[in-house]
C-alpha positions in Angstrom: 0.4 4.6 -13.7 3.1 2.6 -15.5 5.3 2.3 -12.4 2.6 1.6 -9.7 0.4 -1.3 -8.9 -3.2 -0.1 -8.3 -6.0 -1.7 -6.3 -9.2 -2.5 -7.9 -11.1 0.0 -5.8 -8.6 2.7 -6.8 -8.8 1.8 -10.4 -12.5 2.2 -10.3 -12.2 5.6 -8.7 -9.7 6.6 -11.4 -12.0 5.4 -14.2 -14.9 7.4 -12.8 -13.0 10.7 -12.5 -9.8 12.3 -13.4 -9.7 13.7 -9.8 -6.7 12.2 -8.2 -8.0 13.3 -4.8 -10.0 10.0 -4.6 -6.8 7.9 -4.5 -3.7 7.8 -2.2 -0.1 6.8 -3.1 0.9 4.5 -0.3 4.3 3.1 0.6 2.8 -0.3 0.9 5.6 -1.3 3.2 6.1 1.7 5.5 9.3 3.6 5.1 10.1 3.1 8.8 9.9 -0.7 8.3 12.3 -0.5 5.3 14.7 1.8 7.4 14.7 -0.7 10.3 15.4 -3.7 8.0 18.3 -1.7 6.5 19.8 -0.7 9.8 19.5 -4.2 11.1 21.4 -5.9 8.3 24.3 -7.7 10.0 26.7 -7.7 7.1 25.3 -5.3 4.4 26.0 -6.3 0.8 24.7 -4.7 -2.4 22.5 -7.8 -2.9 20.8 -7.8 0.6 20.4 -4.0 0.4 18.7 -4.4 -3.0 16.5 -7.1 -1.6 15.3 -4.8 1.2 14.8 -1.9 -1.1 12.8 -4.0 -3.5 10.0 -3.8 -0.9 10.0 0.0 -1.1 7.1 0.3 -3.6 4.2 2.6 -3.8 0.7 1.1 -4.4 -2.2 3.4 -5.4 -5.1 2.8 -3.0 -8.6 4.4 -2.8 -8.9 7.1 -0.1 -11.2 4.7 1.7 -8.7 1.9 1.8 -6.0 4.3 2.9 -8.1 5.6 5.8 -9.1 2.1 7.0 -5.5 0.9 6.7 -4.1 3.8 8.9 -7.2 4.1 11.1 -7.6 3.1 14.7 -9.1 -0.3 15.4 -11.3 1.5 18.0 -13.0 3.6 15.3 -15.3 2.7 12.4 -14.6 3.9 8.8 -16.6 3.7 5.5 -15.4 1.0 3.1 -17.6 -0.2 0.3 -20.7 1.4 1.9 -20.1 -0.5 5.2 -18.6 0.7 8.5 -15.5 -1.3 9.4 -12.9 -0.9 12.1 -9.5 0.6 11.2 -6.7 -1.8 10.7 -4.2 0.2 12.8 -1.3 -0.4 10.3 -0.1 3.1 9.8 3.5 2.3 10.4 3.7 -1.4 10.4 3.1 -4.6 8.4 4.2 -6.4 5.3 2.6 -5.7 1.9 0.4 -8.8 2.1 -0.7 -8.0 5.7 -1.6 -4.4 4.8 -3.5 -5.3 1.6 -5.4 -8.1 3.3 -6.3 -5.8 6.2 -8.5 -3.7 3.9 -9.5 -6.5 1.5 -7.5 -4.8 -1.3 -7.0 -6.7 -4.6 -4.4 -5.6 -7.0 -5.8 -4.8 -10.5 -4.7 -7.5 -12.9 -4.2 -4.6 -15.5 -1.3 -3.2 -13.4 -0.1 -6.3 -11.6 3.3 -6.3 -13.4 4.0 -2.6 -13.0 7.3 -1.8 -11.2 9.9 0.9 -11.0 12.1 -1.3 -13.1 9.5 -1.3 -15.9 
């Protein structure tokens, strides 16, 4: 938990049970997006490689958030007791776009967690 940010929904699931099956570790910026950014660097330097790699973080989501995030916009999924369309963001989107797509809020308790910490 000390290296990952955690959404409020995932935090609630983790507090209710020690069963990690209720949460999902998500590369919040898809690995393919990071890869493409690295490949498309015109003049790679240590600094701009580090900048791209800083986006390569894992956020702990609830299973529901993960399912909606990756799900088809043509299908409905359960989220907070309601049926909502999938976000269709399985392999695309920025951190903010992906979190907003499922109404995810990062828990204040873990907001400063990082791989550096």
